[in-house]
C-alpha positions as CSV (number, residue, x, y, z in Angstrom):
1,X,103.2,122.5,90.0
2,X,106.2,120.2,91.4
3,X,107.4,120.6,95.0
4,X,110.5,121.2,95.8
5,X,111.8,120.1,99.6
6,X,113.8,122.7,101.0
7,X,116.0,122.3,104.3
8,X,114.9,123.6,107.5
9,X,116.1,124.0,111.3
10,X,117.3,121.1,113.4
11,X,118.3,118.9,109.9
12,X,114.6,118.3,109.2
13,X,113.5,118.5,105.6
14,X,110.4,120.4,105.0
15,X,108.0,120.5,102.3
16,X,106.5,124.3,102.2
17,X,107.8,124.7,105.9
18,X,105.4,122.0,107.0
19,X,106.5,119.0,108.8
20,X,105.5,115.4,107.7
21,X,105.4,112.0,109.3
22,X,104.6,108.8,107.8
23,X,102.7,106.3,110.2
24,X,103.5,102.6,109.2
25,X,101.3,100.0,110.9
26,X,102.9,96.6,110.7
27,X,102.1,93.2,111.8
28,X,104.4,90.2,110.4
29,X,105.7,92.4,107.4
30,X,109.1,91.1,107.2
31,X,109.3,90.5,103.7
32,X,108.2,93.9,102.9
33,X,109.0,96.7,105.6
34,X,112.6,97.5,104.4
35,X,111.3,98.2,101.0
36,X,108.6,100.1,102.4
37,X,111.2,102.5,104.4
38,X,114.0,102.4,102.0
39,X,111.3,103.9,99.3
40,X,110.3,106.6,101.3
41,X,110.5,110.1,99.7
42,X,113.3,112.4,101.2
43,X,110.8,115.0,101.7
44,X,109.2,113.0,104.9
45,X,110.7,114.1,107.9
46,X,110.0,111.0,110.2
47,X,109.0,107.3,109.4
48,X,106.9,106.2,112.6
49,X,106.7,102.3,112.3
50,X,104.2,100.9,114.7
51,X,104.8,97.1,115.1
52,X,101.4,95.2,116.3
53,X,103.0,92.3,118.6
54,X,104.5,90.8,115.2
55,X,105.5,87.2,115.7
56,X,108.1,87.3,113.1
57,X,111.2,89.5,112.3
58,X,109.4,92.6,111.4
59,X,110.6,94.3,114.5
60,X,114.2,93.3,114.3
61,X,114.6,94.5,110.7
62,X,113.3,97.8,111.8
63,X,115.8,97.9,114.5
64,X,118.7,97.0,112.3
65,X,117.6,100.0,110.0
66,X,117.6,102.3,112.9
67,X,121.0,101.0,114.0
68,X,122.2,101.4,110.4
69,X,121.8,105.0,110.4
70,X,118.2,105.7,109.3
71,X,117.5,108.9,111.8
72,X,114.2,109.3,110.3
73,X,113.1,106.3,111.7
74,X,111.2,105.6,115.1
75,X,109.7,102.4,116.6
76,X,106.7,101.9,118.5
77,X,106.1,98.4,119.8
78,X,102.7,97.6,120.8
79,X,102.6,94.8,123.6
80,X,99.1,93.0,122.9
81,X,98.0,93.1,119.1
82,X,95.4,95.8,118.4
83,X,94.5,95.3,114.8
84,X,95.5,98.1,112.3
85,X,93.2,100.6,113.6
86,X,94.8,100.6,117.1
87,X,98.4,100.8,115.3
88,X,97.4,103.8,113.4
89,X,95.8,105.5,116.5
90,X,99.4,104.7,118.1
91,X,100.9,106.6,115.0
92,X,98.8,109.4,115.1
93,X,99.2,110.1,118.8
94,X,103.1,110.1,118.6
95,X,102.3,112.7,115.6
96,X,100.3,114.9,117.9
97,X,102.7,114.7,120.7
98,X,105.2,115.9,118.5
99,X,102.9,118.4,116.7
100,X,103.8,117.5,113.0
101,X,101.7,119.6,110.5
102,X,100.6,116.2,108.5
103,X,100.6,112.3,109.3
104,X,100.3,110.0,106.7
105,X,99.4,106.8,106.5
106,X,101.1,104.0,104.6
107,X,100.7,100.2,104.8
108,X,103.8,98.0,106.0
109,X,102.8,95.6,103.0
110,X,104.1,97.9,100.2
111,X,100.6,98.3,98.9
112,X,100.6,102.1,98.6
113,X,102.8,103.5,95.6
114,X,105.5,106.3,97.4
115,X,105.4,108.0,94.2
116,X,101.6,108.9,94.9
117,X,102.5,110.3,98.6
118,X,102.9,113.7,97.2
119,X,99.6,113.9,95.8
120,X,98.1,112.9,99.1
121,X,99.9,115.2,101.3
122,X,99.7,118.3,98.8
123,X,96.0,119.5,99.3
124,X,96.6,119.3,103.5
125,X,100.0,121.2,103.7
126,X,98.3,123.4,101.3
127,X,95.3,124.0,103.7
128,X,92.9,122.9,100.8
129,X,91.5,120.3,103.0
130,X,92.0,118.5,106.6
131,X,92.2,114.9,105.6
132,X,92.8,113.5,102.2
133,X,92.3,109.9,101.1
134,X,94.0,107.8,98.2
135,X,91.3,106.5,95.8
136,X,92.3,103.2,94.2
137,X,88.8,103.0,92.1
138,X,89.3,106.1,90.1
139,X,91.8,104.4,87.6
140,X,90.5,102.6,84.9
141,X,92.9,99.9,85.5
142,X,91.2,99.4,89.0
143,X,89.1,96.4,87.6
144,X,92.2,94.6,86.2
145,X,94.6,95.3,89.1
146,X,92.4,94.6,92.1
147,X,91.4,91.1,92.8
148,X,87.7,90.8,91.8
149,X,86.0,89.6,95.1
150,X,87.8,92.8,97.1
151,X,86.9,95.3,94.2
152,X,83.2,94.3,94.4
153,X,83.5,94.4,98.3
154,X,85.1,97.5,98.4
155,X,82.6,99.2,96.0
156,X,79.8,97.8,98.1
157,X,81.5,99.0,101.4
158,X,82.1,102.7,100.0
159,X,78.7,102.9,99.1
160,X,77.3,102.3,102.5
161,X,80.0,104.5,104.0
162,X,78.9,107.3,101.9
163,X,75.5,106.8,103.6
164,X,77.0,106.3,107.0
165,X,79.6,109.1,106.9
166,X,77.9,111.9,104.9
167,X,81.0,112.2,102.8
168,X,79.1,111.4,99.3
169,X,82.0,112.5,97.3
170,X,84.6,109.8,98.9
171,X,84.5,106.8,96.6
172,X,86.9,104.4,98.2
173,X,86.2,104.3,101.9
174,X,88.6,101.2,102.6
175,X,91.6,102.9,101.3
176,X,94.1,103.4,104.1
177,X,96.5,105.6,102.0
178,X,95.6,108.8,103.9
179,X,96.8,112.4,105.1
180,X,95.6,114.5,107.9
181,X,96.3,117.7,109.4
182,X,97.3,118.8,113.0
183,X,94.1,119.9,113.7
184,X,92.4,116.4,113.0
185,X,95.4,114.8,115.0
186,X,94.4,117.2,118.1
187,X,90.6,116.5,117.7
188,X,89.8,113.0,117.3
189,X,89.8,111.0,120.3
190,X,92.4,108.5,119.1
191,X,92.1,106.1,122.2
192,X,88.2,105.7,121.1
193,X,89.1,104.9,117.5
194,X,88.0,101.5,116.0
195,X,90.8,99.3,116.5
196,X,90.2,96.8,113.3
197,X,89.4,96.7,109.3
198,X,86.6,99.2,110.0
199,X,89.0,101.9,110.9
200,X,88.6,104.0,108.0
201,X,84.9,104.0,108.1
202,X,84.8,105.0,111.9
203,X,87.2,107.7,111.1
204,X,85.2,109.4,108.4
205,X,82.1,109.3,110.6
206,X,84.2,111.1,113.2
207,X,85.6,113.7,110.7
208,X,82.1,114.8,109.4
209,X,80.7,115.0,113.3
210,X,83.5,117.5,113.1
211,X,83.1,119.0,109.9
212,X,86.4,118.4,108.7
213,X,86.9,118.7,105.0
214,X,88.1,115.3,103.2
215,X,89.6,115.3,99.8
216,X,89.4,112.1,97.4
217,X,93.0,111.9,95.8
218,X,93.4,109.6,92.6
219,X,96.0,106.7,93.6
220,X,97.5,103.8,91.5
221,X,96.3,100.3,93.0
222,X,99.3,97.9,93.8
223,X,98.9,94.4,94.1
224,X,101.2,91.4,93.7
225,X,104.5,92.7,95.3
226,X,104.4,89.7,97.7
227,X,101.8,90.8,100.2
228,X,99.8,88.6,102.1
229,X,96.1,90.1,102.8
230,X,94.5,89.2,106.2
231,X,91.4,90.5,104.5
232,X,88.4,88.2,104.3
233,X,85.6,89.8,102.1
234,X,82.8,87.5,102.9
235,X,83.8,87.7,106.5
236,X,84.4,91.0,106.9
237,X,81.3,92.3,105.3
238,X,78.7,91.6,107.6
239,X,80.7,92.8,110.7
240,X,81.6,96.0,108.6
241,X,77.6,96.6,107.8
242,X,76.6,96.3,111.3
243,X,79.5,98.7,112.1
244,X,78.2,101.1,109.6
245,X,74.8,100.9,110.9
246,X,75.8,101.6,114.3
247,X,78.2,104.5,112.9
248,X,75.5,105.9,110.7
249,X,72.9,106.0,114.0
250,X,75.9,107.5,116.1
251,X,76.4,110.1,113.5
252,X,72.8,111.2,112.9
253,X,72.8,111.4,116.9
254,X,75.7,113.6,117.4
255,X,75.5,115.7,114.1
256,X,71.9,116.6,113.7
257,X,70.3,116.3,117.3
258,X,72.7,116.7,119.7
259,X,75.2,119.4,118.1
260,X,72.6,121.3,115.5
261,X,69.1,119.8,115.3
262,X,68.2,118.9,111.4
263,X,64.7,118.0,110.2
264,X,66.6,115.2,108.1
265,X,66.5,113.1,111.3
266,X,62.2,113.1,110.6
267,X,62.9,111.9,107.0
268,X,65.1,109.1,108.1
269,X,63.1,107.8,110.8
270,X,60.0,107.8,109.0
271,X,61.8,106.3,106.1
272,X,63.7,103.6,108.0
273,X,60.0,102.7,109.6
274,X,58.0,102.6,106.8
275,X,60.1,100.9,104.2
276,X,61.2,97.7,106.4
277,X,57.3,97.5,107.3
278,X,56.1,97.5,104.0
279,X,58.8,94.9,102.9
280,X,58.0,92.7,105.8
281,X,54.2,93.4,105.4
282,X,54.5,92.3,101.4
283,X,56.8,89.2,102.4
284,X,53.8,87.8,104.6
285,X,51.3,88.6,101.8
286,X,53.5,86.4,99.7
287,X,53.8,83.8,102.0
288,X,49.8,83.7,102.6
289,X,49.0,83.7,98.9
290,X,51.6,80.5,98.3
291,X,50.4,78.6,101.1
292,X,46.9,80.1,101.8
293,X,45.1,81.5,98.7
294,X,44.2,85.1,97.6
295,X,44.7,87.8,99.3
296,X,42.9,91.1,99.2
297,X,44.1,93.7,96.5
298,X,43.9,96.4,99.1
299,X,46.5,94.7,101.3
300,X,49.1,94.5,98.3
301,X,48.6,98.2,97.7
302,X,48.9,99.2,101.6
303,X,52.3,97.3,101.3
304,X,53.4,99.0,98.2
305,X,52.1,102.4,99.9
306,X,54.4,101.4,102.6
307,X,57.5,100.5,100.4
308,X,57.4,103.5,98.0
309,X,56.7,106.3,100.6
310,X,59.6,104.8,102.8
311,X,61.9,105.0,99.7
312,X,60.7,108.6,99.2
313,X,61.4,109.6,102.6
314,X,65.1,107.9,102.8
315,X,66.0,109.6,99.5
316,X,64.7,113.0,100.8
317,X,67.0,112.5,103.9
318,X,70.1,111.6,101.8
319,X,69.6,114.7,99.8
320,X,69.3,116.6,102.9
321,X,72.6,115.2,103.9
322,X,74.3,115.8,100.6
323,X,73.0,119.4,100.7
324,X,74.4,120.0,104.4
325,X,77.8,118.1,103.7
326,X,78.6,119.5,100.1
327,X,80.8,122.0,101.7
328,X,83.5,119.4,103.1
329,X,85.4,118.4,100.0
């Protein structure tokens, strides 16, 4: 069913009676920001551009569009560069203060297809979920459209984010094309949001702690439009891996110990003790076998027992987590 925009009070164009704002984080996007704003669908009520202390003409271009009569456009100037996560948080705070029913995030580099925007907001404004997230990996063309290094890195981080966040059905964790309802905007403490490229992972963990429903929405990957990515996969993956480890521990403590105790904590704890211990002990045995001589068969069995038992406990912990979160789709 196609949605038809309807005119409402104060000159806004509302979709099913819901006010929608698009948050556009920008840093040195002078080449593409005008394209992002000009292609924004008519059913969007406000376009909130956050300039993250750009050193190029991004800010001036937005001001020129505002003075040129674009009444939907608003500019927030950040005095000190915060990173994409910090920019998004500023936009979310603006959306919360003005009580928009739905806040969408679209990057200022034109890598998010405006034709997909309606699909992103639909489940949120219908109340089917609290937060929707674009999935670029769903399409069969993703492998050929997305640069290979980024595709592989994205897939690895998405797998780890499933474990860290508890949203096992979310397949493209690094996608920033999202929509959040007013309840999400009012619940999350945006000043404490991770400010760099780990923001999507950090937010998913916080959403899970508060039991918000998250929906995966297939979207089209957009590359080769003149964007210049600041993401360096080989440098970012170790940082994001450490971030996900901390987020996993934070979620376990907040959701399964402080807010509501769950026995899966025992399974994860035992698994995280036995599995690394078995690997370490096995490594020592290999070194001893190579440089010293034969090792006792019982020692090898002892190492294998630790590894196998540890894996089983970890898998049971994941299974309990999946069951406990399956209603958050």
